[in-house]
C-alpha positions in Angstrom: 130.4 159.1 131.0 127.7 158.8 128.4 130.1 158.2 125.6 131.2 154.7 126.6 127.5 153.8 127.2 126.6 154.9 123.7 129.5 152.9 122.3 128.4 149.9 124.3 124.9 150.2 122.9 126.3 150.5 119.3 128.4 147.4 119.9 125.4 145.4 121.2 123.3 146.6 118.3 126.0 145.5 115.8 126.2 142.1 117.5 122.4 141.6 117.4 122.3 142.7 113.8 125.2 140.4 112.9 123.5 137.6 114.7 120.2 138.1 112.8 122.1 138.2 109.5 124.0 135.0 110.4 120.7 133.3 111.3 119.1 134.5 108.1 122.0 132.9 106.1 121.6 129.6 108.0 117.8 129.8 107.3 118.5 130.5 103.6 121.0 127.6 103.5 118.5 125.3 105.1 115.7 126.4 102.8 117.9 125.7 99.8 118.5 122.1 101.0 116.6 119.6 98.9 114.8 117.1 101.1 115.0 113.4 100.6 111.9 112.1 102.4 112.6 108.5 103.4 109.9 106.3 105.0 111.0 103.5 107.2 108.6 100.9 108.5 108.4 100.2 112.2 110.1 102.4 114.8 113.6 103.6 115.6 114.3 101.1 118.4 116.0 98.5 116.2 119.7 97.8 116.8 120.5 98.5 113.1 118.9 102.0 113.1 122.0 103.8 114.7 124.1 102.3 111.9 121.7 103.5 109.3 121.7 107.0 110.9 125.5 107.2 110.7 125.5 106.2 107.0 122.8 108.9 106.3 124.9 111.5 108.1 127.9 110.5 106.1 125.9 110.6 102.8 124.7 114.1 103.6 128.2 115.2 104.2 129.2 114.0 100.8 126.2 115.5 99.1 125.9 119.1 100.3 122.5 120.7 99.5 120.5 117.5 100.3 119.0 116.7 103.6 117.4 113.3 104.5 114.1 113.5 106.3 113.6 110.0 107.9 110.1 109.2 108.9 109.1 106.1 110.9 105.6 104.8 110.3 104.0 101.8 112.1 104.0 98.6 110.1 100.3 98.5 109.6 100.2 101.9 107.9 103.7 102.2 106.4 103.4 100.8 102.9 99.9 102.1 102.4 101.1 105.6 103.3 103.9 105.5 100.8 101.6 104.3 98.1 98.9 106.8 98.9 101.4 109.7 98.9 102.8 108.6 95.5 99.3 108.2 94.0 98.4 111.7 95.1 101.5 113.2 93.4 103.5 113.8 96.6 105.7 110.7 96.8 108.4 110.0 99.3 111.9 109.9 97.7 112.6 106.4 99.0 110.6 104.0 101.1 110.7 100.6 102.7 108.3 98.3 100.9 107.6 94.6 100.7 109.1 93.4 97.5 105.8 91.8 96.7 104.4 95.3 96.0 107.2 96.3 93.5 105.6 94.9 90.3 102.3 96.6 91.1 104.1 99.9 91.8 106.1 99.6 88.6 103.0 98.9 86.6 101.4 102.0 87.9 104.6 104.1 87.0 105.1 105.0 90.7 108.7 103.8 91.1 111.9 103.9 89.0 114.0 100.9 88.1 117.2 100.6 90.2 119.5 99.8 87.3 121.7 97.3 89.0 125.1 96.6 87.4 126.1 93.0 86.6 128.5 93.2 89.5 125.7 94.3 91.9 123.4 91.5 90.7 126.1 89.0 91.2 126.2 89.7 94.9 122.8 88.1 95.3 121.8 84.5 95.0 119.5 84.0 92.0 116.4 83.2 94.1 116.8 86.4 96.1 117.3 88.5 93.0 114.1 87.0 91.7 112.1 88.6 94.5 112.8 92.1 93.0 112.9 91.3 89.3 110.1 91.7 86.7 110.5 91.7 83.0 114.3 91.4 83.4 114.4 94.7 85.5 115.1 95.2 89.2 112.7 97.5 91.0 114.0 97.6 94.5 117.1 97.1 96.7 116.7 94.3 99.2 116.8 95.6 102.8 115.5 92.7 104.9 115.2 89.0 104.1 113.8 86.0 105.8 113.6 82.2 105.3 111.6 79.8 107.4 112.3 76.6 109.4 110.6 74.2 111.8 110.9 74.8 115.6 110.2 71.9 117.9 109.8 71.5 121.6 112.3 68.8 122.7 110.6 68.2 126.1 107.2 67.6 124.4 108.8 65.2 122.0 110.3 63.2 124.9 106.9 63.2 126.7 105.2 61.9 123.6 107.8 59.1 123.3 109.7 60.7 120.4 113.4 61.2 120.1 113.9 64.8 121.2 116.9 65.2 119.0 115.3 63.9 115.8 113.0 66.4 114.0 110.7 65.3 111.2 112.2 65.3 107.7 109.0 64.6 105.7 105.4 65.8 105.9 104.2 62.4 107.0 106.7 62.4 109.9 105.6 65.9 110.9 102.0 64.8 111.0 102.8 61.6 112.9 104.9 63.4 115.4 102.3 66.1 115.9 99.6 63.4 116.4 101.7 61.7 119.0 102.1 65.0 121.0 98.4 65.7 120.8 97.4 62.2 121.9 100.1 61.6 124.6 100.5 65.0 126.2 98.3 67.9 127.3 99.5 70.0 124.3 98.6 70.3 120.7 101.0 68.9 118.2 101.4 71.8 115.8 100.8 75.6 115.4 98.9 76.3 112.2 98.2 79.8 110.8 95.0 80.3 108.9 93.9 83.9 109.7 93.0 86.4 107.0 96.5 87.9 107.0 99.4 88.0 104.6 101.5 85.5 106.6 98.8 82.8 106.1 99.6 82.8 102.4 103.3 82.9 103.4 103.0 79.9 105.6 101.2 78.0 102.9 103.9 78.9 100.3 106.4 77.0 102.4 104.4 73.8 101.7 104.1 74.7 98.0 107.9 75.1 97.7 108.7 71.9 99.7 106.4 69.9 97.4 107.7 71.1 94.0 104.9 73.6 93.4 104.7 77.1 92.0 102.2 79.9 91.7 103.7 81.5 88.6 106.3 79.9 86.3 109.3 81.5 84.7 107.2 82.5 81.7 104.8 84.4 83.8 102.0 81.8 83.5 99.7 80.9 86.4 100.5 77.3 87.4 98.8 77.2 90.8 96.4 74.5 89.6 98.9 71.6 89.8 98.8 68.2 91.5 101.7 69.4 93.7 99.6 72.3 95.1 96.6 70.1 95.6 98.7 67.9 97.7 100.1 70.8 99.6 96.7 72.3 100.4 95.3 68.9 101.3 98.1 68.4 103.8 97.7 71.9 105.2 94.1 71.0 106.0 95.2 67.6 107.5 97.6 69.4 109.9 94.5 71.2 111.3 93.6 67.8 112.9 96.6 67.9 115.1 96.9 71.7 115.6 95.6 74.2 118.1 91.8 74.6 118.0 90.5 77.3 115.7 93.5 78.0 113.4 91.4 80.6 111.5 91.9 82.9 114.5 95.7 82.6 114.4 98.3 84.4 112.3 101.9 83.4 112.6 102.8 85.9 115.3 100.1 84.4 117.6 101.8 81.0 117.5 105.0 82.0 119.3 103.2 82.5 122.7 101.6 79.1 122.3 105.0 77.6 121.7 106.7 79.5 124.5 104.0 78.3 126.9 104.4 74.7 125.8 101.0 74.5 124.3 102.1 73.4 120.9 104.9 71.1 119.9 106.0 72.6 116.6 105.6 75.6 114.4 107.2 77.2 111.3 108.7 80.6 111.5 111.7 82.8 110.9 115.1 83.3 112.6 113.9 86.0 114.9 112.1 83.4 117.0 115.5 82.2 118.2 115.8 85.2 120.5 112.1 85.6 121.3 111.0 82.0 122.3 111.4 81.7 126.0 111.5 78.9 128.6 111.5 76.2 126.0 114.0 73.5 125.3 113.8 73.9 121.5 115.5 72.9 118.3 115.2 74.2 114.8 115.5 72.3 111.5 114.6 72.6 107.8 111.0 72.5 106.9 109.9 68.9 106.3 109.6 67.9 102.6 106.4 66.8 100.8 106.0 63.6 98.8 106.6 65.4 95.4 109.2 67.9 96.5 112.7 68.7 97.8 113.9 71.0 100.6 112.7 74.6 100.2 111.3 77.6 101.8 109.5 80.9 100.9 112.1 83.6 100.4 110.7 87.0 101.5 112.5 90.3 100.9 111.6 93.8 101.8 113.2 96.5 99.7 114.0 100.2 99.5 112.0 101.5 96.5 112.8 104.8 94.8 109.6 106.6 94.0 109.1 108.6 90.8 108.3 112.3 90.9 110.2 113.4 94.0 112.6 115.4 92.0 115.6 113.8 93.8 115.4 110.3 92.3 119.1 110.2 91.4 120.2 111.1 94.9 117.6 108.8 96.5 118.9 105.9 94.5 122.5 106.8 95.5 121.5 106.8 99.2 119.6 103.5 98.9 122.5 101.8 97.2 124.8 103.0 99.9 122.6 101.6 102.7 122.3 98.3 100.9 125.8 97.7 99.7 127.3 94.4 100.8 129.3 95.8 103.8 126.7 98.1 105.1 123.8 95.7 104.6 125.6 92.9 106.4 126.3 95.1 109.5 122.6 96.2 109.5 121.4 92.6 109.3 123.6 91.3 112.0 122.4 94.1 114.3 118.7 93.5 113.5 118.9 89.7 113.5 117.7 89.2 109.9 118.8 86.3 107.6 121.8 87.6 105.7 121.1 88.4 102.1 124.5 87.6 100.7 126.9 84.7 101.1 129.8 86.6 102.6 132.6 85.3 105.0 130.7 86.8 107.9 127.8 84.5 107.2 130.0 81.4 107.5 131.4 82.8 110.8 127.9 83.3 112.0 127.0 79.7 111.5 130.2 78.5 113.2 129.3 80.7 116.2 125.6 79.7 116.2 124.7 76.5 114.3 120.9 77.3 114.6 121.4 79.6 111.6 122.0 76.6 109.3 118.4 75.7 108.9 117.6 79.2 107.6 120.7 79.6 105.4 120.8 76.1 103.8 117.3 76.6 102.3 118.2 79.7 100.3 119.5 78.0 97.1 116.3 75.9 96.7 113.8 78.5 98.0 111.2 80.2 96.0 110.2 83.9 95.9 106.9 85.5 96.8 104.7 85.5 93.7 105.4 88.7 91.7 102.0 90.1 90.6 100.3 93.4 89.8 97.6 92.9 92.5 99.3 91.4 95.5 96.2 91.9 97.8 94.1 90.0 95.3 96.6 87.1 95.1 96.8 87.0 98.9 93.1 87.0 99.4 92.5 84.2 96.8 95.1 81.9 98.3 94.0 82.6 101.9 90.4 81.8 100.9 91.5 78.5 99.5 93.5 77.7 102.7 90.6 78.7 105.0 88.0 76.8 103.0 90.1 73.6 103.3 91.0 74.1 106.9 87.3 74.5 107.8 86.3 71.5 105.7 84.1 73.6 103.5 85.7 72.8 100.1 87.7 70.0 98.5 91.4 70.9 98.0 91.3 70.2 94.3 88.3 72.5 93.9 89.9 75.2 96.1 93.0 75.2 94.0 91.0 75.3 90.8 89.0 78.3 91.9 92.1 80.2 93.2 94.0 79.5 89.9 91.2 81.1 87.9 91.1 84.2 90.2 94.9 84.5 90.0 94.8 85.0 86.2 93.4 88.5 86.9 96.3 89.5 89.1 99.5 88.4 87.3 
């Protein structure tokens, strides 16, 4: 009777030993996998994230021995974390970064060039390609893109005696319409951003580009001190007269609640507002044009940057190119609600289905990129100080532009 029991024990021992051996093999296999640390800004709730996850799984299947470790970091700390890790010698393999940071990262030898083929470059409009290009080299792969347009409240227009279906086409009209709303209704005419935040500079750049201005020209020279930009800054300050009180306390995101509550008649923002503005009979149109300009907008891209020193640069670049190729990028954009980066048939179908996209897409060919400098924070602070000084009435627009232009020489 003891013999079967002994055999049973031996069998159980063999199974246990076999299991331990198998687990050790799995552990060894996992230990041998090279990790591709990818930092993604925001959280994992976006509708495009499941699509990204599937592509990553597929890439891992085709690249045995490599495992993608995806980390989500809140927007406020995301880019700083990637830069800090890289500066400390422990970089992520690939990270989501504002394209405005790429030149600074490249100058500090923290990222590698992405080496786009001519075919890959040709899939982007020239103004979009410019957002990632320095010294003839591309430094990131565009992952998110936005243009801006003017939202207006049709009911407030009507209450102010304006045609609710006719938005302003020029700066003067925009001011006059805002003035009518402020004087004839209980609402302010316009939402103006002037807080110490990056999108204050972004908002002002919309006026620069709709008035024929620039910050840096094609030769890399600072040309901020121009009559066009003096006009733009003067008008920005003028709009404070018909805007919500205390614009210094408002960044762009704080304008949406005012618009949704009917407290302002107009504001400038991106396509995401189309799904977030509530309880308002709204329209959206191209940004009005200044006296010295033509239609335009600020073109902002965020990119996947491949960091130097991870030991898996080639594989990280392969993954980033897969995620951002025309087909995969378009699916991601449509899910997330971003402005499409490329002019594909799906984009035209998008406009036919929802004409409100037109204002954001039509501005791309004449839009201008974020200024590409080696000290983006310095650039941002200089322009914001000029804007705030004029909005508060503390400095003359011409003087503010002159001071900012001198400061910008240090950051190009």
